[in-house]
Structure formats: C-alpha cells, structure tokens
C-alpha positions in Angstrom: 43.5 -122.1 -104.4 46.3 -124.6 -105.2 45.7 -128.3 -105.6 48.4 -131.0 -105.5 48.1 -134.8 -106.1 49.5 -137.1 -103.4 51.7 -137.5 -101.5 52.2 -140.9 -103.2 54.0 -143.4 -100.9 57.3 -144.5 -102.3 57.0 -147.7 -100.2 54.0 -148.8 -102.2 54.3 -147.3 -105.7 56.6 -148.5 -108.5 58.4 -146.2 -110.9 55.8 -146.9 -113.6 53.0 -146.1 -111.2 54.7 -142.8 -110.2 55.1 -141.8 -113.8 51.5 -142.6 -114.7 50.2 -140.6 -111.7 52.5 -137.7 -112.7 51.1 -137.6 -116.2 47.6 -138.0 -114.9 48.1 -135.0 -112.5 49.0 -132.8 -115.5 46.0 -134.0 -117.5 43.7 -133.4 -114.6 45.0 -129.8 -114.0 46.7 -130.3 -110.7 49.3 -127.8 -109.8 51.8 -130.3 -108.4 52.6 -134.0 -107.9 53.8 -135.1 -104.5 55.7 -138.2 -103.3 56.3 -139.3 -99.7 59.2 -141.3 -98.4 58.9 -143.7 -95.5 62.2 -144.4 -93.7 60.4 -146.9 -91.4 59.6 -148.9 -94.5 63.1 -148.4 -95.9 61.8 -146.2 -98.7 63.8 -143.0 -98.7 64.8 -140.8 -101.6 61.8 -138.5 -101.6 63.7 -135.6 -103.1 65.3 -137.8 -105.7 62.0 -139.2 -106.8 60.5 -135.7 -107.0 63.4 -134.5 -109.1 63.0 -137.5 -111.4 59.3 -136.7 -111.9 60.3 -133.1 -112.7 62.0 -134.4 -115.8 58.8 -135.9 -117.1 56.1 -133.2 -116.3 56.0 -129.4 -116.4 54.2 -128.9 -113.1 55.7 -128.4 -109.6 57.0 -131.5 -107.7 56.8 -132.0 -103.9 58.5 -134.4 -101.5 57.3 -135.3 -98.0 60.5 -136.2 -96.1 61.1 -137.8 -92.7 63.1 -134.9 -91.4 64.2 -136.5 -88.2 66.3 -139.0 -90.2 68.5 -136.2 -91.8 71.1 -133.7 -90.6 69.6 -130.3 -91.6 72.6 -129.4 -93.7 72.5 -132.7 -95.6 68.8 -132.1 -96.3 69.5 -128.5 -97.4 72.0 -129.8 -99.9 69.5 -132.4 -101.2 66.8 -129.8 -101.6 69.2 -127.4 -103.4 70.3 -130.1 -105.9 66.7 -131.3 -106.5 65.6 -127.7 -107.0 68.3 -126.9 -109.5 67.6 -130.1 -111.5 63.9 -129.4 -111.5 64.4 -125.8 -112.7 63.1 -124.3 -109.5 60.0 -126.4 -109.0 60.6 -128.3 -105.8 58.3 -128.1 -102.8 58.9 -129.8 -99.4 56.8 -131.1 -96.6 58.8 -131.8 -93.4 57.6 -134.6 -91.2 59.2 -134.8 -87.7 62.4 -133.1 -86.7 63.0 -130.7 -83.8 62.6 -126.9 -83.7 66.4 -126.6 -83.8 66.6 -128.7 -87.0 63.9 -126.7 -88.7 65.6 -123.4 -87.8 69.0 -124.6 -89.1 67.4 -125.9 -92.4 65.6 -122.7 -93.1 68.7 -120.6 -92.4 70.9 -122.8 -94.6 68.5 -122.6 -97.5 68.5 -118.8 -97.3 72.0 -118.8 -98.9 73.4 -116.5 -96.2 76.8 -117.1 -94.6 75.7 -118.3 -91.3 76.9 -119.3 -87.8 74.5 -121.5 -85.9 74.9 -122.3 -82.2 72.0 -124.4 -80.9 71.8 -126.8 -78.0 73.0 -129.8 -80.0 73.8 -128.4 -83.5 76.7 -126.1 -84.2 77.6 -124.8 -87.7 80.5 -124.5 -88.3 81.4 -127.2 -85.7 84.8 -125.7 -85.0 86.2 -128.9 -83.7 89.8 -128.8 -82.4 90.9 -131.4 -84.8 89.6 -129.4 -87.8 91.4 -126.1 -87.1 91.8 -123.7 -88.7 88.1 -123.5 -89.8 85.9 -120.7 -91.1 83.7 -118.8 -88.7 80.7 -118.9 -91.1 79.5 -121.3 -93.8 77.1 -120.9 -96.7 75.2 -123.6 -98.6 76.8 -124.5 -102.0 75.1 -124.9 -104.4 72.1 -122.7 -103.6 68.6 -123.6 -104.6 67.3 -122.2 -107.9 64.3 -120.6 -106.1 65.0 -117.5 -103.9 62.8 -119.1 -101.3 61.9 -122.9 -101.5 58.3 -123.5 -100.5 58.4 -125.6 -97.2 55.5 -126.8 -95.0 55.8 -128.3 -91.6 53.5 -131.1 -90.6 53.4 -131.1 -86.8 55.8 -129.1 -84.7 53.3 -126.3 -84.1 51.9 -123.5 -86.1 53.8 -121.0 -84.0 57.1 -122.4 -85.1 56.0 -122.3 -88.7 55.1 -118.6 -88.4 58.4 -117.8 -86.6 60.6 -119.3 -89.2 58.5 -118.4 -92.3 57.4 -121.8 -93.5 53.9 -123.1 -94.1 51.9 -125.3 -91.8 50.2 -128.5 -92.8 47.5 -130.7 -91.1 45.5 -133.7 -92.1 42.0 -132.9 -93.3 39.0 -133.8 -91.1 35.5 -132.7 -91.9 34.7 -129.4 -90.2 38.3 -128.3 -89.4 39.6 -125.1 -91.0 42.6 -124.9 -93.2 45.7 -123.6 -91.3 46.3 -119.9 -91.5 49.0 -118.7 -93.9 52.5 -118.7 -92.4 55.2 -116.5 -94.1 54.3 -116.4 -97.7 52.8 -119.8 -97.9 49.1 -120.8 -97.6 48.0 -123.4 -95.1 48.1 -127.0 -96.4 45.4 -129.6 -95.9 46.4 -133.3 -96.7 43.1 -134.7 -98.0 41.7 -138.2 -98.8 40.9 -138.9 -102.4 37.1 -138.8 -101.9 37.0 -135.4 -100.4 34.3 -133.0 -101.8 34.9 -129.6 -103.2 32.3 -128.0 -101.0 34.0 -129.3 -97.8 37.4 -127.9 -99.0 35.9 -124.5 -99.8 34.3 -124.5 -96.3 37.7 -125.3 -94.8 39.4 -122.5 -96.7 36.8 -120.0 -95.5 37.4 -117.6 -98.3 41.2 -117.5 -97.8 43.9 -119.1 -99.9 44.7 -122.7 -99.1 46.8 -125.6 -100.6 45.0 -128.9 -100.9 47.0 -132.1 -101.5 44.6 -134.9 -102.5 45.4 -138.6 -102.3 45.2 -141.0 -105.3 46.6 -144.4 -105.9 45.8 -144.7 -109.7 45.6 -142.5 -112.8 41.9 -143.1 -112.8 41.5 -141.8 -109.3 43.6 -138.8 -110.2 41.4 -138.0 -113.2 38.2 -138.4 -111.1 39.6 -136.0 -108.4 40.6 -133.5 -111.0 37.2 -133.4 -112.6 35.5 -133.1 -109.2 37.8 -130.5 -107.6 39.9 -128.5 -110.0 37.2 -126.3 -111.5 35.1 -125.7 -108.3 38.1 -124.9 -106.2 39.6 -122.4 -108.6 36.3 -120.9 -109.6 33.6 -121.5 -107.0 30.9 -120.5 -109.4 32.1 -123.0 -112.0 29.1 -124.7 -113.6 28.8 -128.3 -112.7 27.8 -129.4 -116.2 31.3 -128.6 -117.5 32.9 -131.2 -115.2 30.4 -133.8 -116.3 31.5 -133.7 -119.9 
C-alpha cells in the first residue's frame, strides 16, 4: 500500500502552509505529498509547486494538473523539468483532457523520436511556412525517471489501461479501488477522516494508492497515526498508534 497526503489546493494554501504540510507528511510516514492546481481559480503551477517541495523533503511529490489547459508537449516539458529538479520523484494526476491529448503526452514522455497524427494534434506540425522540418521529434530534456508515474482521473479505465497509466477515482464508502493499470496501482482520492478498515476493504487484498486530504499539519499527523501502520501492516497493533 502507498499513502500520499493531499492533493493540497494551491488556490487556498499559502507557501508556508504547503511547507508545513510537506514536513508533516514526512513526520507522519506518508510516501508522498501532493498539490493540486485550479485554473478556474487562477491557481496554476502545480508542477512548479511540487518541484519546490521536493527541495524541502525527501519523499515523492505529486501534482494534480488541469490537463485540458495545456498542450500535451508543453506539459511533457514541464513534467520532465520538474522530474529532473526533484531527482526523479515527480508523480502526476491528470484531470480533464481528451484521449488524444493523453496518448500524445505518454508518447512524448517515453523519450522516443515520434510522429503523431491525431484528429487535431500533429507532431511535428510540418506547416508549410516552417519547412524544411524534421519528420520526427523527441522530448528534450527527458525526465529523470524511465517512466513517470501518471494517473488519470476521469477519461475511463479502459484508456488508462491502453496507454499504461494508472486510474484514479474519488473514494466513496463501499466502492473498490480501481484495478492496476500498466505498472501503477489504482488510486483513491480520500477525505481526511477516512478509516483504515474502509481503505483495506476497498483495496480487497490488492495493492492500492491512497491520497488522503488534510488542511493542516495537525490533520496530517492525525491521519498518519490512524492510517500508516494499519495500511502497511494490517496486523499492526493498535496500541502502537496510540503512543
């Protein structure tokens, strides 16, 4: 089981609050700290904020991005730079975006020299005014990780499986965690007061990634005490968490 803290809204949290939550996530034994941009609230820069937190804490850092607001190649470049500056610790949750955008992003992050001809996206564009132009392009720089962990919220589990990214859903009591897709476990986006037993039931004995909400360092510490031990070791004695 993996446990992340967040995603913390960049529209509501100050830099000092982000830093306090990141340090609290480390102290509470979370595997990652996540931030979420909100373009509707004029709060972008999710990958930049994640890369900044990576300079402060040794755990992984995640960014929930409003994918529909980006060209896939621009987003691929931002992911690569953030991954390099974080020494290969970036994770990404895509919100919105079309199937074509997802496929182009994943292909660009692979590092391969590519030619992409979709219904609306063409790489290289091969515009008449830009000739001569190469027949294939490759992302430069490439990410530090051979494969960047990416989850897709919405858009369909079938698409996630086809392109090799994970699938994420919001937790509701009684629903199972998404099945693994590619090499990534299903992700559940959870409220801060969720119980360990409910998450274990959702996982059903399989691997899962739980990202748990918190708005303060105190809430992060409480969630860590309540969840970290039981999720990683289901037979974890309760009295240990009460110390």
